[in-house]
Backbone as CSV, one residue per row, in Angstrom:
resi,resn,N_x,N_y,N_z,CA_x,CA_y,CA_z,C_x,C_y,C_z
1,MET,78.965,-75.165,48.958,78.311,-73.899,48.942,76.722,-73.952,48.988
2,LYS,76.148,-72.897,49.544,74.710,-73.509,49.403,73.967,-72.315,48.275
3,VAL,72.907,-72.594,48.278,72.145,-72.351,47.155,72.000,-70.412,47.405
4,ARG,71.699,-70.225,48.786,71.672,-68.869,49.165,72.973,-68.152,48.620
5,GLU,74.185,-68.408,49.088,75.304,-68.059,48.429,75.944,-67.610,47.054
6,VAL,74.988,-68.645,46.466,75.246,-68.616,45.251,74.670,-67.609,44.320
7,ALA,73.225,-67.483,45.026,72.359,-66.310,44.582,73.068,-65.025,44.735
8,GLU,73.356,-64.946,45.909,74.384,-63.558,46.395,75.068,-62.986,45.683
9,LYS,76.107,-63.893,45.419,77.176,-63.727,44.897,77.401,-63.529,43.401
10,LEU,76.213,-64.305,43.069,75.941,-64.153,41.163,74.758,-62.971,40.927
11,GLY,74.667,-62.456,42.150,73.116,-61.781,41.584,71.951,-62.255,41.262
12,LEU,71.784,-63.547,41.208,70.243,-63.980,40.777,69.291,-63.814,41.304
13,THR,68.229,-63.428,41.156,66.884,-63.286,41.539,66.391,-64.905,42.183
14,VAL,65.444,-64.696,43.351,65.123,-66.089,43.540,63.765,-65.931,43.533
15,ILE,63.098,-66.863,42.727,61.987,-66.362,41.972,60.856,-67.490,42.724
16,SER,61.200,-68.669,43.000,60.491,-69.589,44.112,61.325,-70.445,44.233
17,GLY,60.478,-71.055,45.470,61.377,-72.353,46.191,62.357,-71.977,47.228
18,ALA,61.963,-70.701,47.916,62.946,-70.160,48.545,63.503,-70.806,49.889
19,ALA,62.340,-71.867,50.288,62.589,-72.892,51.480,63.843,-73.718,51.253
20,GLY,64.132,-73.854,49.954,65.359,-74.599,49.623,66.708,-74.042,49.334
21,LEU,67.046,-72.745,49.792,68.026,-71.977,49.831,69.190,-72.320,50.573
22,ASP,69.311,-73.052,51.652,70.072,-73.930,52.454,70.392,-75.100,51.683
23,ASN,69.929,-75.504,50.499,70.455,-76.540,49.903,71.769,-76.388,49.773
24,GLU,72.660,-77.716,49.599,73.856,-77.615,49.436,74.002,-77.814,47.920
25,ILE,75.357,-76.926,47.003,75.641,-77.349,45.997,77.038,-78.024,45.698
26,ASN,76.964,-78.840,44.922,78.060,-79.888,44.896,78.871,-79.496,43.357
27,GLU,77.809,-79.354,42.411,78.832,-79.083,41.013,77.435,-78.345,40.250
28,GLY,77.885,-77.779,38.886,76.766,-77.085,38.162,76.775,-78.382,36.940
29,TYR,75.295,-78.110,36.340,75.245,-78.865,35.267,74.155,-78.036,34.434
30,SER,74.750,-77.808,33.482,73.871,-76.800,32.128,73.454,-78.184,30.780
31,SER,72.027,-77.811,30.753,71.520,-78.628,29.429,70.125,-78.056,29.366
32,ASP,69.529,-78.379,27.872,68.084,-77.751,27.988,67.339,-79.169,27.504
33,LEU,67.913,-80.300,27.513,67.437,-81.761,27.175,67.170,-82.212,28.235
34,LEU,66.119,-82.646,28.648,65.714,-83.140,29.771,66.137,-84.542,29.840
35,SER,66.549,-85.217,28.866,66.951,-86.635,29.075,68.237,-86.451,29.022
36,ASP,68.980,-85.733,29.087,70.431,-85.322,29.571,70.646,-85.005,30.632
37,VAL,69.647,-84.416,31.051,69.966,-83.890,32.485,69.468,-85.092,33.409
38,MET,68.535,-85.896,33.198,67.956,-87.250,33.939,69.135,-88.353,33.959
39,GLY,70.161,-88.038,32.587,71.020,-89.240,32.685,72.523,-88.756,33.340
40,SER,72.249,-87.388,33.344,73.909,-87.222,33.677,73.931,-86.232,34.817
41,ALA,73.146,-85.547,35.338,72.992,-84.681,36.437,73.526,-85.319,37.662
42,GLY,74.263,-84.673,38.770,74.194,-85.505,39.851,73.310,-84.968,40.985
43,SER,73.049,-85.592,42.062,72.603,-85.128,43.158,73.428,-83.775,43.432
44,GLY,72.677,-82.860,44.191,73.140,-81.478,44.413,73.780,-80.749,43.425
45,ASP,73.455,-81.149,42.329,73.917,-80.066,41.111,73.065,-78.817,41.015
46,ILE,73.236,-77.893,40.837,72.238,-76.717,40.478,72.596,-76.649,38.520
47,TRP,71.474,-76.879,38.083,71.168,-77.134,36.829,70.797,-75.370,36.072
48,ILE,71.537,-75.236,35.232,71.516,-74.007,34.273,70.588,-74.321,33.092
49,THR,69.046,-73.833,32.676,68.408,-73.754,31.748,67.273,-72.797,31.362
50,LEU,66.797,-73.086,30.056,66.164,-72.233,29.689,64.761,-72.666,29.546
51,GLN,64.604,-73.853,29.700,63.289,-74.866,29.848,62.492,-74.026,31.056
52,THR,61.169,-73.830,30.915,60.246,-73.291,31.995,59.178,-73.794,32.393
53,HIS,58.965,-75.097,32.213,57.790,-76.137,32.261,57.792,-76.617,33.563
54,LYS,56.936,-77.582,33.772,56.929,-78.363,35.288,57.544,-79.649,35.089
55,ASN,57.988,-80.072,33.966,58.795,-81.169,33.943,60.228,-81.132,34.163
56,VAL,60.640,-79.567,34.334,61.882,-79.496,34.634,62.086,-80.095,36.457
57,MET,61.056,-79.283,37.169,60.902,-79.407,38.520,60.694,-81.150,38.830
58,ALA,59.992,-81.953,37.774,59.868,-83.561,38.270,61.599,-83.814,37.805
59,ILE,62.363,-83.418,37.026,63.533,-83.999,36.993,64.551,-83.377,37.850
60,ALA,64.298,-82.117,38.323,65.243,-81.503,39.917,64.887,-82.272,40.719
61,SER,63.626,-82.516,40.988,63.220,-83.832,42.155,63.817,-85.058,42.163
62,LEU,63.459,-85.484,40.908,64.094,-87.035,40.702,65.631,-87.331,40.926
63,LYS,66.308,-86.054,40.636,67.694,-86.603,40.676,68.362,-85.415,42.032
64,ASP,67.524,-84.914,42.659,67.986,-84.318,43.903,68.656,-83.233,43.699
65,LEU,68.289,-82.394,43.004,69.230,-81.092,42.592,69.099,-80.551,43.425
66,ALA,69.772,-79.629,43.913,70.012,-78.157,44.609,68.995,-77.143,44.190
67,ALA,69.196,-76.508,42.979,68.264,-75.305,42.632,68.321,-75.592,41.146
68,VAL,67.599,-74.662,40.107,67.676,-74.654,38.813,67.936,-72.777,38.467
69,ILE,68.729,-72.503,37.689,68.914,-71.276,37.173,68.131,-71.349,35.731
70,LEU,67.371,-70.086,35.556,66.731,-69.977,34.344,67.452,-68.728,33.613
71,VAL,67.939,-69.009,32.572,68.615,-67.929,31.777,67.841,-66.892,31.025
72,LYS,68.814,-65.848,30.302,68.049,-64.711,29.846,66.852,-64.538,30.132
73,GLY,66.297,-63.955,31.499,65.247,-63.442,32.093,64.131,-64.232,31.896
74,PHE,64.214,-65.286,31.716,62.963,-66.170,31.170,62.223,-66.533,32.802
75,ALA,61.185,-66.732,32.531,60.113,-66.981,33.864,59.551,-68.171,34.017
76,PRO,59.462,-68.748,35.232,58.659,-70.397,35.304,57.699,-70.374,34.789
77,ASP,57.054,-71.293,34.164,55.245,-71.509,34.246,54.852,-71.348,35.578
78,PRO,53.570,-71.017,35.938,53.017,-70.842,37.359,53.451,-72.435,37.597
79,ASP,53.085,-73.481,37.333,52.968,-74.870,37.389,54.210,-75.198,38.117
80,MET,55.354,-74.827,37.252,56.866,-75.241,37.465,56.969,-74.274,39.283
81,ALA,56.688,-72.969,39.326,56.913,-72.428,40.084,56.389,-73.099,41.426
82,GLU,54.811,-73.231,41.482,54.348,-74.081,42.620,55.053,-75.205,42.913
83,GLN,55.304,-76.096,41.765,56.044,-77.348,42.387,57.454,-77.033,43.003
84,SER,58.075,-75.741,42.251,59.381,-75.268,43.103,59.425,-75.155,44.679
85,ASP,58.150,-74.654,44.656,57.944,-74.245,46.025,57.467,-75.687,47.024
86,GLU,56.707,-76.718,46.493,56.596,-77.598,47.093,57.494,-78.619,47.438
87,GLU,58.218,-78.578,46.416,59.528,-79.186,46.829,61.106,-78.861,47.153
88,SER,60.678,-77.599,47.588,61.772,-76.693,48.024,63.101,-76.849,47.286
89,ILE,62.826,-76.895,46.098,64.098,-76.816,44.974,64.019,-75.300,44.522
90,PRO,64.660,-74.329,44.490,64.737,-72.942,44.077,64.822,-73.283,42.890
91,VAL,64.036,-71.944,42.265,64.160,-71.421,40.795,64.916,-69.985,41.123
92,LEU,65.923,-69.908,40.131,66.809,-68.464,40.119,66.451,-67.892,38.751
93,GLY,66.696,-66.720,38.647,66.498,-65.994,37.638,68.245,-65.399,37.312
94,THR,68.319,-65.270,36.253,69.116,-64.115,35.641,69.089,-63.581,34.247
95,SER,69.542,-62.516,33.765,69.462,-61.841,32.649,70.222,-62.429,31.575
96,GLU,71.115,-63.045,32.082,72.314,-63.432,31.573,72.594,-64.385,30.602
97,ASP,73.233,-64.654,29.728,72.998,-66.091,28.579,73.220,-67.157,29.425
98,THR,73.457,-68.394,29.011,73.765,-69.558,29.479,75.364,-69.723,29.590
99,PHE,76.070,-69.060,28.630,77.507,-69.155,28.508,78.088,-68.150,29.567
100,THR,77.181,-67.079,29.659,78.089,-66.377,30.743,77.613,-66.641,32.115
101,ILE,76.525,-67.515,32.645,76.461,-67.557,33.674,76.983,-68.978,34.111
102,ASN,77.055,-69.993,33.158,77.930,-71.077,33.141,79.482,-70.663,33.907
103,GLY,80.205,-69.679,33.022,81.339,-69.364,33.057,81.490,-68.996,34.616
104,ARG,80.679,-67.715,35.434,80.698,-67.361,36.576,80.139,-68.326,37.632
105,LEU,79.364,-69.229,37.489,79.074,-70.356,38.361,80.354,-70.832,38.643
106,TYR,80.841,-71.476,37.509,82.236,-72.268,37.499,83.381,-71.636,38.561
107,ASN,83.444,-70.593,38.034,84.717,-69.747,39.043,84.082,-69.782,40.219
108,LEU,82.979,-69.564,40.429,82.740,-69.201,42.123,82.537,-70.824,42.802
109,LEU,82.179,-71.470,41.908,82.463,-73.046,42.682,83.747,-73.703,42.835
110,LYS,84.620,-73.182,41.939,86.158,-73.669,42.195,86.778,-73.197,42.699
111,GLN,86.492,-71.935,43.479,87.308,-71.079,44.415,87.852,-71.958,45.651
């Protein structure tokens, strides 16, 4: 499933990195520990986090992630949004908490 489809079906806001909306999603990964994501997330995963700094994009690029979802209404720092645009890795936003968006994403990807 493409990032664009997930964003539409889950009502996510596209904050930055819109050029990557056609990135293909393989799975989801949820963690707020950068080292955990670096060690365990897979290529094509969509990462759910509340972290908003540019190191998120460094990890997303390194791991070739499809997109990042920020929870609880968090917004990316300006340098994170800028790097998202440069890397074409979308940053999406939701007001939902991590538990809720994890469940909704899981159900959508497993259909």
